[in-house]
N, C-alpha and C positions, 0 to 999 in steps of 0.2 A: 408449667406443668401441662402435660399432654394426657388427655383421657382418650384411649383407643378402644373401640368396640369392634369385635370381629364376629361375624355370623357366617356359618357354612351355608353355601347355596348350591343348588343343582338346577340346571336347565335341561328339561327333558323334551326332545323333539316329538313331532306328531308321529304316532304309531310306535312309540318307544315301548319295548318289552324288556323285562329283566332277563339277563343272560349272564355269562361268565364275566367276572370283574377283572379290570386291569391289575388289581392288587394281588390276584392269584398267580400272576406271571412274575418270574424272578426279575429283579430290578436291572440286571445286566442286559436283558432282552428288550427292555422298553426304550423306544427311540426318544430323542431329545424332544421335550414338550409333551410326552405321552402321559405324564401324571395329571394333566388338566383334563384329559379325556376319560370319561367313565364308561359304563356299560352301554354298548350298542349306540354310540353317538351322543350320549349325554355329556354335558360339560359340568365338571365339578370345580367350584371356585369358592371364593370368600368375598363377602361385602365388608367394607371397612368404613367407619366413621370416626372422625377425630375432632375433639374439642380442645382448644388451648386456652389456658389462663396464664396471665403474667402479672407480676407486681414488682414495684420498685423496692430495692433494698434500703432506700432512704426513708421509707415510711411515709405517713401522711395519707391524704385522700388520693383517689385515682381518677381525678377529673379528666385528665387527658385520655383515659381509657373509656370514658363515657359513664362512669358510675361514681360521682363525687360524694354520694352519701355513705360510702364504705371507707373506713379508715384502716390502714395497714400498720402493723407494728414495725418498728425500726429494726433493721438487721435481718438475719436469716442466712441460709446457706445458698450461695450462688450455684447454679447448675441447671441442667435439663433433667426433668423427671418424667417418667412414663408410667401410666397406670393402665394395665390391660384388663379388659373385660371380655372374656371369651364365652360366647353364648352356648348353652348346652343344647339348643334347638337348631334345627336345620330348615331353611326356607327352600321349598321345592316349587319351581315355576314349570308347570306342565303346559305344553302347547296343545290346544284343543281345536277341533273343527268348529266352524261357525254354525250356529243353529239353523236348521232347515226351516223353510216356510211352514211346513206342516207342524213342526214342533212349536213354532211361534203361534199358530192358530190354536193349538191345544192349550197353550199357556193363557191366551186371551180368553178362551172359553172357560177355563178353570177360574180365572179372576172374575168374570161376569157371573158365573154360577155361584161362586162363594158370596159375592156381593148381594145377589138376589136372595140367597138363603138367609143371610144375616138380616136383610131388610124384612123378609117375611116373618122371622122370629120376633123382631122388634114390633112389627105391626100387630102380631098375635098377642104379644104381652101387653101392649097399650090397649087393645080391644078388650081383653079379659079384665085388665085393671079398671077400665072405665065401666064395664058391666058390673063388677063387684061394688064399685062406688055408687052407681045408680041404684043397685039393689039395697045397699045399706041406707041410702037416703029415703027410699020409698017405704021402708019398714017402719 
């Protein structure tokens, strides 16, 4: 038994913008291999994954397959069976530019600023809590 999973995938190059589609052109005018090419240089394809399972028609355990704890019934229909799972979602891989040094610095400043803000809030909460406890004990 073969379990096949199919996922639609698009690879979008750097600077890709949506324009006319290859699907808008009559199929007689598309060159050989043209269906794999999408809009403005994008590549439309599919990703596949296959898992196979086999069992003996003689029955018994499947120690030679690596799982002796499972017992198979005797008999069955010999053959090759395929189970397709076609995903309703599409994976889009978009090429992007590397982050500039200034964008890196802005990100570091945001992380440091957020950390200091949280630390100040915790410090203030501990100070106020300690002050209230001292006030309750002094009364």
